[in-house]
LORO-28835 format. One line per field, with one value per residue (C-alpha): z, y, x; residue in three letters. Coordinates in steps of 0.25 Angstrom, whole numbers. Example, Ala and Ser with C-alpha at 12.3 -4.5 7.8 and 13.67 -1.06 7.14 Angstrom:
LORO-28835
w = (31:29)
v = (-18:-4)
u = (49:55)
resn = (ALA:SER)
END
This chain:
LORO-28835
w = (-65:-66:-78:-76:-87:-90:-102:-104:-119:-114:-109:-117:-106:-95:-82:-70:-56:-47:-34:-35:-50:-63:-74:-88:-95:-109:-119:-123:-132:-143:-134:-123:-113:-104:-97:-89:-82:-68:-61:-47:-47:-38:-32:-22:-30:-32:-46:-55:-68:-74:-88:-97:-89:-78:-65:-58:-57:-59:-55:-64:-70:-69:-55:-46:-34:-29:-14:-13:-21:-35:-35:-30:-38:-41:-35:-41:-36:-39:-41:-39:-25:-19:-14:-19:-13:-23:-34:-34:-35:-48:-45:-42:-53:-58:-62:-48:-41:-30:-31:-19:-22:-12:-10:-3:5:11:12:25:37:31:17:12:4:16:24:12:15:29:23:12:21:23:7:6:16:10:-3:-12:-23:-29:-22:-31:-27:-31:-37:-30:-40:-35:-33:-27:-13:-2:-3:-15:-23:-33:-46:-47:-48:-55:-52:-58:-56:-42:-30:-20:-9:2:0:2:-12:-22:-11:-3:-15:-18:-4:-5:-18:-13:-1:-9:-17:-4:0:-13:-18:-31:-33:-43:-45:-49:-59:-67:-80:-85:-78:-69:-56:-56:-46:-49:-63:-68:-79:-89:-89:-95:-106:-112:-102:-104:-117:-117:-128:-118:-105:-93:-80:-75:-86:-98:-103:-102:-116:-121:-136:-140:-141:-130:-127:-128:-117:-108:-110:-107:-94:-90:-94:-87:-74:-75:-78:-65:-56:-61:-62:-51:-41:-44:-45:-51:-59:-62:-62:-73:-68:-78:-91:-98:-97:-106:-119:-129:-144:-146:-154:-141:-129:-117:-109:-120:-118:-104:-104:-113:-105:-92:-99:-103:-89:-83:-92:-89:-74:-73:-65:-69:-69:-69:-76:-72:-79:-74:-86:-88:-103:-102:-113:-113:-121:-108:-102:-115:-118:-128:-137:-138:-141:-127:-118:-110:-96:-87:-80:-78:-67:-69:-66:-72:-61:-50:-56:-57:-43:-36:-43:-37:-23:-21:-27:-19:-31:-44:-58:-52:-63:-69:-60:-68:-78:-68:-57:-62:-58:-73:-73:-62:-69:-82:-75:-69:-82:-92:-84:-91:-89:-100:-112:-123:-117:-115:-103:-97:-89:-100:-110:-121:-123:-114:-114:-122:-119:-112:-119:-116:-104:-90:-78:-73:-82:-74:-59:-51:-39:-30:-26:-29:-26:-37:-33:-18:-18:-30:-20:-13:1:-3:1:-1:-6:8:13:2:1:14:17:10:-3:-1:1:-11:-19:-15:-16:-31:-34:-28:-33:-48:-58:-60:-53:-40:-34:-19:-15:-1:11:4:8:22:20:24:31:25:13:1:-3:-14:-9:-14:-8:-18:-14:-23:-16:-29:-33:-19:-21:-35:-31:-20:-28:-39:-30:-27:-41:-45:-36:-43:-54:-44:-34:-22:-16:-11:2:-4:5:1:-6:-2:13:21:28:15:13:28:27:15:23:26:41:43:57:53:44:54:60:58:43:39:43:37:23:24:27:15:6:10:9:-6:-10:-3:-12:-24:-24:-20:-31:-45:-50:-44:-51:-65:-74:-85:-88:-95:-81:-74:-74:-69:-66:-60:-57:-57:-50:-38:-38:-39:-46:-47:-52:-56:-57:-58:-44:-37:-37:-32:-29:-26:-20:-23:-21:-8:-7:-3:-14:-15:-23:-24:-22:-34:-32:-24:-21:-7:-1:0:3:5:9:20:30:37:24:24:12:14:6:-5:-6:-3:1:-1:5:-3:-6:-3:-11:-10:-16:-19:-22:-27:-31:-45:-49:-45:-52:-65:-64:-63:-76:-84:-79)
v = (-257:-246:-238:-223:-217:-203:-197:-184:-180:-165:-170:-169:-176:-184:-190:-198:-194:-206:-208:-196:-199:-192:-203:-199:-206:-212:-206:-200:-211:-206:-204:-196:-206:-207:-219:-225:-239:-237:-249:-249:-240:-245:-242:-230:-223:-208:-203:-190:-185:-174:-168:-159:-149:-147:-149:-153:-167:-171:-183:-193:-190:-204:-206:-216:-210:-195:-197:-183:-176:-172:-164:-175:-187:-198:-212:-226:-234:-249:-251:-267:-266:-263:-275:-275:-283:-281:-292:-297:-282:-280:-267:-262:-261:-247:-248:-249:-239:-230:-221:-213:-201:-200:-189:-197:-185:-182:-195:-199:-192:-198:-193:-205:-218:-226:-216:-219:-234:-232:-228:-238:-246:-235:-234:-248:-247:-235:-243:-236:-244:-235:-224:-213:-208:-193:-192:-198:-194:-186:-172:-160:-158:-168:-164:-161:-167:-175:-168:-161:-174:-173:-186:-194:-208:-205:-207:-195:-198:-190:-200:-213:-214:-225:-236:-229:-228:-243:-247:-238:-245:-258:-256:-251:-264:-272:-265:-266:-252:-248:-236:-225:-215:-201:-197:-183:-184:-171:-162:-161:-154:-140:-144:-155:-158:-162:-171:-160:-158:-171:-171:-165:-170:-157:-149:-134:-136:-139:-133:-139:-133:-137:-131:-139:-152:-166:-169:-180:-178:-170:-173:-183:-186:-201:-202:-192:-201:-213:-206:-204:-217:-224:-216:-221:-235:-235:-231:-243:-253:-250:-244:-253:-242:-246:-233:-220:-206:-197:-182:-172:-179:-167:-161:-172:-165:-176:-176:-190:-200:-209:-200:-202:-207:-217:-222:-223:-231:-241:-243:-244:-254:-262:-262:-266:-279:-282:-281:-286:-274:-264:-249:-237:-224:-212:-199:-185:-177:-165:-166:-174:-183:-197:-201:-200:-213:-220:-233:-232:-242:-231:-221:-216:-213:-226:-219:-227:-216:-201:-191:-184:-170:-167:-175:-168:-155:-157:-163:-153:-141:-146:-149:-136:-124:-113:-112:-111:-110:-111:-116:-129:-130:-120:-130:-138:-135:-142:-155:-159:-158:-169:-177:-177:-180:-193:-198:-194:-192:-179:-166:-159:-168:-158:-146:-132:-130:-116:-118:-123:-113:-125:-138:-149:-165:-176:-186:-198:-209:-224:-223:-230:-221:-228:-220:-208:-205:-197:-189:-178:-173:-175:-169:-159:-155:-154:-149:-139:-131:-120:-127:-141:-143:-156:-158:-160:-147:-139:-146:-153:-168:-169:-165:-173:-185:-183:-181:-193:-201:-197:-201:-215:-218:-213:-223:-216:-220:-213:-205:-200:-190:-195:-190:-187:-199:-195:-181:-177:-164:-161:-153:-157:-145:-143:-145:-145:-144:-137:-135:-122:-110:-103:-116:-115:-100:-104:-116:-108:-96:-105:-112:-99:-95:-108:-105:-93:-100:-106:-95:-102:-91:-88:-96:-108:-115:-115:-129:-128:-128:-140:-137:-137:-152:-156:-151:-160:-174:-182:-182:-197:-195:-189:-200:-207:-194:-188:-183:-190:-203:-200:-197:-209:-218:-212:-214:-229:-232:-226:-233:-247:-246:-242:-253:-263:-259:-264:-252:-242:-248:-247:-238:-238:-224:-231:-237:-223:-214:-200:-190:-176:-164:-151:-144:-153:-156:-171:-182:-197:-208:-222:-233:-246:-249:-237:-223:-212:-199:-185:-173:-162:-150:-144:-149:-163:-172:-185:-197:-209:-223:-232:-246:-255:-243:-240:-229:-235:-223:-208:-197:-192:-204:-199:-199:-210:-216:-212:-217:-221:-208:-203:-188:-182:-169:-160:-165:-179:-192:-206:-220:-227:-242:-254:-268:-270:-278:-267:-257:-265:-267:-251:-250:-261:-254)
u = (-130:-140:-144:-147:-155:-160:-168:-161:-161:-158:-144:-132:-124:-129:-122:-127:-123:-122:-115:-107:-103:-107:-108:-111:-123:-124:-133:-141:-148:-157:-168:-160:-158:-145:-141:-130:-127:-121:-114:-117:-129:-140:-154:-153:-142:-144:-142:-144:-141:-132:-134:-126:-119:-129:-122:-136:-139:-154:-162:-167:-180:-184:-177:-185:-181:-178:-174:-170:-180:-182:-169:-161:-154:-162:-161:-160:-172:-175:-191:-188:-183:-196:-203:-218:-230:-240:-237:-252:-257:-265:-272:-286:-296:-296:-311:-315:-304:-307:-295:-290:-279:-267:-256:-245:-240:-254:-261:-254:-247:-234:-236:-229:-231:-230:-240:-250:-249:-255:-268:-270:-279:-288:-289:-292:-303:-311:-310:-299:-293:-283:-274:-270:-257:-253:-240:-227:-217:-206:-209:-201:-203:-208:-223:-232:-244:-234:-238:-225:-217:-204:-196:-208:-201:-197:-207:-209:-198:-206:-218:-208:-202:-203:-203:-213:-223:-221:-225:-237:-241:-238:-246:-258:-257:-257:-270:-277:-274:-270:-261:-262:-251:-253:-242:-239:-234:-238:-228:-216:-215:-209:-197:-187:-191:-177:-182:-185:-170:-167:-177:-190:-200:-208:-212:-216:-224:-236:-239:-245:-249:-236:-228:-222:-229:-223:-217:-225:-224:-212:-198:-193:-207:-205:-196:-205:-216:-208:-204:-218:-222:-211:-215:-229:-225:-215:-226:-234:-224:-213:-222:-234:-244:-258:-260:-257:-264:-259:-260:-265:-264:-271:-257:-251:-247:-245:-249:-242:-250:-249:-253:-244:-256:-258:-244:-245:-257:-251:-238:-246:-255:-243:-237:-251:-251:-236:-237:-252:-258:-269:-265:-273:-270:-278:-277:-279:-285:-294:-296:-308:-303:-307:-295:-287:-295:-299:-292:-281:-289:-299:-289:-288:-275:-278:-280:-289:-295:-295:-298:-311:-310:-324:-331:-323:-325:-340:-342:-334:-341:-354:-349:-341:-348:-340:-331:-340:-332:-318:-308:-312:-324:-331:-334:-343:-353:-366:-371:-372:-356:-356:-367:-359:-345:-352:-359:-348:-336:-332:-340:-333:-333:-333:-340:-335:-327:-327:-315:-307:-314:-315:-323:-317:-317:-323:-334:-329:-337:-337:-328:-330:-331:-318:-311:-313:-308:-318:-315:-321:-307:-292:-279:-281:-295:-292:-278:-280:-288:-282:-285:-285:-299:-305:-319:-325:-319:-326:-339:-341:-344:-357:-351:-339:-347:-355:-342:-335:-348:-350:-336:-336:-351:-348:-342:-329:-316:-316:-305:-304:-294:-287:-295:-307:-313:-313:-315:-301:-300:-286:-285:-276:-268:-257:-244:-229:-215:-206:-191:-190:-195:-199:-207:-214:-217:-223:-231:-237:-241:-245:-255:-262:-263:-269:-281:-285:-292:-301:-302:-297:-290:-276:-276:-268:-259:-245:-242:-227:-230:-229:-241:-249:-245:-247:-263:-264:-262:-273:-277:-280:-284:-297:-302:-311:-317:-331:-333:-320:-326:-340:-333:-324:-336:-344:-331:-329:-344:-344:-332:-336:-349:-342:-333:-344:-354:-352:-361:-352:-340:-346:-339:-349:-355:-367:-370:-370:-383:-381:-393:-393:-401:-394:-405:-406:-391:-393:-385:-388:-379:-385:-374:-383:-388:-381:-387:-379:-387:-382:-388:-378:-388:-393:-407:-411:-415:-423:-418:-428:-423:-424:-430:-421:-411:-405:-396:-383:-374:-376:-367:-375:-378:-391:-399:-410:-419:-434:-445:-435:-429:-416:-416:-402:-398:-388:-374:-377:-374:-382:-379:-391:-391:-399:-396:-391:-403:-412:-404:-405:-420:-420:-412:-421:-434)
resn = (MET:TYR:THR:PHE:GLY:VAL:TRP:ALA:PRO:LYS:ALA:ASN:THR:MET:SER:LEU:LYS:TRP:ARG:GLY:SER:VAL:LEU:PRO:MET:ASP:GLY:PRO:ASN:LYS:ARG:GLY:TRP:TRP:THR:LEU:GLN:VAL:GLU:GLY:ALA:VAL:CYS:GLY:ASP:ASP:TYR:SER:PHE:LEU:MET:ASN:ASP:ASP:PRO:THR:ALA:TYR:PRO:ASP:PRO:ARG:GLY:LEU:ARG:GLN:PRO:ASN:GLY:VAL:HIS:GLY:PRO:SER:ARG:VAL:TYR:CYS:HIS:ASP:GLU:PHE:GLU:TRP:HIS:ASP:GLN:LEU:TRP:ARG:GLY:SER:PRO:ARG:THR:GLY:ALA:VAL:LEU:TYR:GLU:VAL:HIS:ILE:GLY:THR:PHE:SER:LYS:ALA:GLY:THR:PHE:ASP:GLY:ALA:VAL:GLU:HIS:LEU:ASP:TYR:LEU:VAL:ASP:ILE:GLY:VAL:THR:HIS:ILE:GLU:VAL:MET:PRO:VAL:ALA:GLU:PHE:ALA:GLY:ASP:ARG:GLY:TRP:GLY:TYR:ASP:GLY:VAL:ALA:LEU:PHE:ALA:THR:HIS:GLU:PRO:TYR:GLY:GLY:PRO:ASP:GLY:PHE:LYS:ARG:LEU:VAL:ASP:ALA:CYS:HIS:ALA:LYS:GLY:LEU:SER:VAL:ILE:LEU:ASP:VAL:VAL:TYR:ASN:HIS:PHE:GLY:PRO:VAL:GLY:ASN:TYR:ALA:THR:LYS:PHE:GLY:PRO:TYR:LEU:THR:ASN:LYS:HIS:ARG:THR:PRO:TRP:GLY:ASP:ALA:VAL:ASN:LEU:ASP:GLU:GLY:GLY:SER:ASP:GLU:VAL:ARG:ARG:PHE:PHE:CYS:ASP:ASN:ALA:LEU:MET:TRP:LEU:LYS:ASP:TYR:HIS:CYS:ASP:GLY:LEU:ARG:LEU:ASP:ALA:VAL:HIS:GLU:TYR:TYR:ASP:LYS:SER:ALA:VAL:HIS:PHE:MET:GLU:GLN:LEU:SER:VAL:GLU:VAL:GLU:ARG:LEU:SER:ALA:THR:VAL:GLY:ARG:GLU:TYR:TYR:LEU:ILE:ALA:GLU:SER:ASP:LEU:ASN:ASP:PRO:ARG:VAL:ILE:ARG:PRO:ARG:GLU:ALA:HIS:GLY:TYR:GLY:MET:ASP:SER:GLN:TRP:SER:ASP:ASP:PHE:HIS:HIS:ALA:LEU:PHE:SER:LEU:LEU:TYR:THR:LYS:GLU:PRO:GLY:ARG:GLY:TYR:TYR:GLY:ASP:PHE:GLY:ARG:LEU:ALA:ASP:LEU:HIS:LYS:ALA:LEU:LYS:HIS:ALA:TYR:VAL:TYR:ASP:GLY:GLN:TYR:SER:THR:TYR:ARG:LYS:CYS:LYS:HIS:GLY:ARG:LEU:ALA:GLU:GLY:LEU:SER:ALA:HIS:HIS:PHE:VAL:HIS:PHE:ASP:GLN:ASN:HIS:ASP:GLN:VAL:GLY:ASN:ARG:ALA:GLN:GLY:GLU:ARG:LEU:GLU:HIS:LEU:CYS:GLY:MET:ASP:ALA:ALA:LYS:VAL:ALA:ILE:GLY:LEU:VAL:LEU:MET:ALA:PRO:TYR:VAL:PRO:LEU:LEU:PHE:MET:GLY:GLU:GLU:PHE:ALA:ALA:SER:THR:PRO:PHE:LEU:TYR:PHE:ALA:ASP:HIS:ASP:ASP:GLU:GLU:MET:ARG:ARG:LEU:VAL:ALA:GLU:GLY:ARG:LYS:ARG:ASP:PHE:ALA:LEU:PHE:GLY:PHE:GLY:ASP:ASP:VAL:PRO:ASN:PRO:GLU:GLU:MET:GLU:THR:PHE:GLN:ARG:SER:LYS:LEU:ASN:TRP:ASP:GLU:VAL:GLY:GLU:GLY:ARG:HIS:ALA:GLU:MET:LEU:ALA:TRP:THR:LYS:ALA:LEU:ILE:LYS:LEU:ARG:ARG:SER:THR:VAL:ALA:LEU:ASN:ASP:GLY:SER:MET:GLN:HIS:LEU:MET:VAL:SER:SER:ASP:GLU:GLY:LYS:ARG:THR:LEU:VAL:LEU:GLN:ARG:ASP:GLU:VAL:ARG:ILE:VAL:LEU:ASN:MET:GLY:ARG:GLU:THR:GLN:GLN:PHE:ASP:LEU:LEU:GLU:GLY:GLU:GLU:LEU:ARG:LEU:VAL:SER:ARG:GLU:SER:LEU:GLU:VAL:ARG:ALA:ARG:THR:VAL:GLU:LEU:PRO:GLY:MET:THR:LEU:ALA:VAL:LEU:MET:SER:SER:PRO:GLU:GLU:ALA:GLU:GLU:ARG:GLU:VAL:HIS)
END
C-alpha cells in the first residue's frame, strides 16, 4: 500500500495516472490536499497527475525522481533502501570550516557524483573541511548551474540521481568531509515549472529578477512554506547533508510575524537535536542586515553565516583596476573599503550607496567573524563575467596569491571556488541546456544584454552550446605542473597554518587589529601572535619585525629577512609569527 498525495488547491478534479490506469483521487481537504491509497504500488513505479479537463499528465511537485527529465512522469523512490555507512558521523565544526565550492558537472571529467568521489582524497590533502555543492535539484536539460531547478525534491539524473548523491555524501563522511548543499527557494526555473499549475506557489505582488516572487505570506503560503521547509529537511535527513546554502535570501518577500528563515532555522534545529548532528545554514544576502545571522534569541532569523559580498567587491576592486566603477564595483575601490570589510564585515552599514542610490546596510555589532563567509571568487563572480575568467586570469599569479592568502588568514570562514587553489587554466562560464528553441535564443540574447551594465562587450559564449560547458571542466592533469603546482603549494601551506594555529581560528572581532595606509597601499592584520602584512601597491615597502617575530609564509618565495626588516615588493603578502607568550607581552607593555 502506497499513499499518493498532492497539494492542488487550483484543481476541481484530480486523478492519478499509474500503470496505464487513471484513478480518481480523494479530496480536496480544507487545505487543498488530494490523496489516494494504491494497493500494489511499489518503489520504482512511474506516476503523474491529471487535473480538471487538462489532458496533459503532470509530474509530482514533490516527486523524488524524474528519470526522464522535468517533463516526464515522477517515479516512486524509497529513501530507506539506501545503505549508509556514516552512522558515527556528527559533522565537522563550522567555526573551523574551510569551504570549497563545487559544481558537479564540471568538477570531474565524468561530471557526475561518482566522478566527484575520485577527487575527495585531494580535497582532504589540501585541508578542506566542507564541500559546498552547487544545486543538484532536477532542472531542465542535462547541463546547467542548477539555479533553475523546478523539481526540487528530485536529484538531477545526469549527475547520478538520488543514489549517486547519497554515495557522494557517504564517501565525503568517510573521508571526514562535511557536505553543504546549495538550495534555491527564491524562484523556480523557466522550463518545466509545473508546480504553479497545482497551487499558488508564486505571487505577482512582488517581482524578482526571475519573475514573480515565491508566495511566503499570502493565501496558501502555509503550504508553500511547508513545501520548502520539507525540502530542506529532506536534504539533511534523507541525504545526510550537513548544511544548506540558501541562494539570494534578499529575494524572499515575507511580511509574516515569523519570517521564513526563522521558521526554517527552528525546524533545522529540531532535526539536529533529534538525529544528533550539527547542521550549518548559510545565507546568500546582499541586504547587509545582521538580522539574517543573529540568533533567534536576539530577534534574528537564525542563519549561522552569510556570504560576504562586500569583502569580495572591496578586494576585487583593488586587484583588478581595469574596470573602475562598473556596476556595483562603483561603490568600492579604496583600500579603506577593504580595511572596513576586514574589521567590521560590512562596508556599507548605513552609508549612501551610489550604485543603489540610497543608504544601505546596518552595523553588524557583537557578531563573531564566523558568521561571515569570505571569498575572493565564487561561481557568480567568475561565471558572471563574459569569458568566465578566474581571478588569476585577470590579475596574474601574484595578485591571486595575495587574494587567497587574505581569505585564508582573515578571521572569517574562508570559501574557495573549485580550481582556484591550483590556479586552474580553465574558465567557468555560464552554461545551460534548454530543449525549447525560443528559450535557447532568449537565454543567449539575455546573456549579452546582462553585460551592458558592466561594459564587458558582446563577445559572450553562447550558454546553450556544448562547447561552453566543456570549456568549464577542470583540467586535473595540470595540477602538478609549473605555476599550478606553485599555487597549490601556497594554498596548502596557508590552510595548514590556519588549521594548526589557535589565533587563526579566533572569530572575535575584538582580537583583530587592522591598520592600512592608503598612500602606500599597505594593509596589516594583527591576530594575537600572527601578523599578516600586505603590499598592494607598486613600490617596495618595508615592514619591521617585532620582537620575537619570524617570517612564516610569503607569497614570493625569494624574499628574505634582512636586519629584522621584511621588504615586500608590490602585490605581496607575508605572514609573520611569534610565540603566543611574546605576543601577550607586547599587548601588556
